[in-house]
C-alpha positions as CSV (number, residue, x, y, z in Angstrom):
1,M,36.9,-92.7,59.4
2,A,40.2,-90.8,58.8
3,G,41.5,-88.4,61.3
4,P,42.8,-84.9,60.7
5,D,45.7,-84.5,58.2
6,P,48.9,-85.0,60.3
7,V,50.8,-82.7,57.9
8,A,48.5,-79.8,58.8
9,S,49.6,-80.1,62.4
10,W,53.4,-79.9,61.6
11,P,55.3,-76.8,62.8
12,T,55.9,-74.2,60.1
13,G,59.7,-74.9,60.0
14,R,59.1,-78.6,59.3
15,L,56.6,-77.7,56.5
16,L,59.2,-75.3,55.0
17,S,61.9,-77.9,55.2
18,V,59.9,-80.7,53.6
19,A,58.4,-78.4,50.9
20,A,62.0,-77.2,50.0
21,R,63.2,-80.8,49.6
22,L,60.1,-81.8,47.5
23,V,60.3,-78.7,45.3
24,E,64.1,-79.1,44.8
25,H,63.6,-82.7,43.7
26,S,60.9,-81.9,41.2
27,W,62.8,-78.9,39.9
28,Q,66.0,-80.9,39.5
29,E,64.0,-83.5,37.4
30,F,62.5,-80.8,35.3
31,L,65.9,-79.1,34.7
32,A,67.7,-82.4,34.0
33,T,65.3,-83.2,31.1
34,R,66.4,-79.9,29.5
35,G,70.1,-80.4,30.1
36,L,70.2,-77.9,33.0
37,T,71.2,-77.8,36.6
38,H,70.3,-75.2,39.3
39,A,73.7,-73.6,38.8
40,G,73.2,-73.5,35.1
41,L,69.8,-71.9,35.4
42,I,71.2,-69.2,37.7
43,A,74.0,-68.5,35.2
44,L,71.5,-68.2,32.3
45,H,69.4,-65.9,34.5
46,L,72.4,-63.6,35.1
47,L,73.3,-63.6,31.4
48,R,70.0,-62.2,30.4
49,E,71.4,-58.7,31.2
50,G,74.3,-59.3,28.7
51,P,77.7,-60.9,28.5
52,R,79.7,-61.4,31.7
53,T,83.0,-62.8,32.6
54,Q,83.1,-66.2,34.3
55,R,84.3,-64.4,37.5
56,E,81.3,-62.0,37.4
57,L,79.0,-65.0,36.9
58,A,80.6,-66.8,39.9
59,H,80.2,-63.7,42.1
60,G,76.6,-63.2,41.0
61,A,75.7,-66.8,41.6
62,K,77.7,-66.9,44.9
63,V,79.8,-69.9,43.9
64,T,83.6,-70.4,43.3
65,D,85.3,-69.6,40.0
66,Q,86.0,-73.3,39.6
67,T,82.3,-74.2,40.1
68,M,81.3,-71.6,37.6
69,S,83.9,-72.8,35.1
70,R,82.4,-76.3,35.2
71,T,78.9,-74.9,34.9
72,V,79.8,-72.7,31.9
73,E,81.4,-75.7,30.3
74,R,78.2,-77.8,30.6
75,L,76.1,-74.8,29.3
76,H,78.5,-74.4,26.4
77,R,78.3,-78.1,25.5
78,A,74.5,-77.9,25.5
79,G,74.6,-74.8,23.2
80,F,73.1,-72.5,25.8
81,V,76.1,-70.1,26.0
82,E,79.0,-69.1,23.9
83,R,82.5,-68.4,25.3
84,G,85.0,-65.9,24.1
85,T,88.0,-64.0,25.1
86,D,87.6,-60.6,26.8
87,P,88.9,-58.0,24.4
88,V,90.1,-55.8,27.3
89,D,91.8,-58.6,29.2
90,R,92.6,-61.7,27.1
91,R,93.1,-63.8,30.3
92,R,89.4,-63.6,31.0
93,T,86.6,-65.6,29.4
94,V,83.4,-63.8,28.5
95,V,80.2,-65.8,28.4
96,T,77.2,-64.8,26.2
97,L,73.7,-66.2,26.2
98,T,72.6,-67.9,22.9
99,D,69.1,-68.0,21.5
100,R,68.8,-71.6,22.7
101,G,69.9,-70.6,26.2
102,R,67.4,-67.7,26.2
103,D,64.6,-70.1,25.2
104,V,65.4,-72.8,27.8
105,H,65.6,-70.1,30.5
106,A,62.2,-68.7,29.5
107,E,60.7,-72.2,29.4
108,A,62.0,-72.8,33.0
109,L,60.5,-69.6,34.2
110,R,57.2,-70.4,32.6
111,A,57.2,-73.9,34.1
112,E,58.0,-72.6,37.5
113,R,54.7,-70.6,37.4
114,D,52.4,-72.8,35.4
115,E,53.3,-76.5,35.8
116,P,52.0,-78.0,39.0
117,E,54.5,-80.9,38.8
118,V,57.4,-78.4,39.1
119,L,56.5,-76.2,42.0
120,G,53.3,-77.8,43.3
121,A,49.9,-76.4,43.8
122,L,50.0,-72.7,44.5
123,R,46.9,-70.6,44.7
124,D,48.8,-67.3,44.3
125,Y,52.3,-67.7,42.8
126,E,53.2,-63.9,43.1
127,A,52.1,-63.6,46.7
128,F,54.0,-66.8,47.6
129,R,57.1,-65.6,45.8
130,L,57.0,-62.2,47.6
131,Q,56.7,-63.9,51.0
132,L,59.7,-66.1,50.2
133,V,61.8,-63.1,49.1
134,E,60.9,-61.3,52.4
135,L,61.7,-64.4,54.4
136,V,65.1,-65.0,52.7
137,T,66.0,-61.3,52.9
138,A,65.0,-61.1,56.6
139,L,66.9,-64.2,57.6
140,G,69.8,-63.7,55.2
141,V,71.1,-60.5,56.7
142,D,74.1,-60.5,58.9
143,R,72.5,-60.7,62.3
144,S,75.6,-59.6,64.1
145,T,75.4,-56.1,62.6
146,A,71.8,-55.7,61.5
147,A,69.6,-53.6,63.7
148,R,66.5,-55.7,64.5
149,P,63.4,-54.3,66.1
150,D,62.9,-55.4,69.7
151,P,59.9,-57.7,69.6
152,R,58.9,-56.5,73.1
153,G,58.3,-53.0,71.6
């Protein structure tokens, strides 16, 4: 006779840590089969709103200009973006999403919701996503300046 599931007894922090690693691994595998990386997917996501400079993409993705330059190069080679010169400032590179890039981005978003091998078994994707957003927002604020309610009341 098998005993209780030991995973069910883990502290929540441990569950989050293990879940994050497992999801990241399955997500990386999914993206790699489509010629994407995490950084590439974020860049495509930012480009949905319209063309941006590489610097704007780097800022939006919270990576260095150099990292974004490499990411854009890979996306360009895959046919997911086009690069051009900024007509206002010819020193800048403007990046534009291609139809192929739009399609692979949409496929990734669909898979995140619908394919259990990508994100795992979720009963309520939207509720889970909302809780993650709340958690990241709450823990991601600058704690030295943020006014937090006193838990004692």
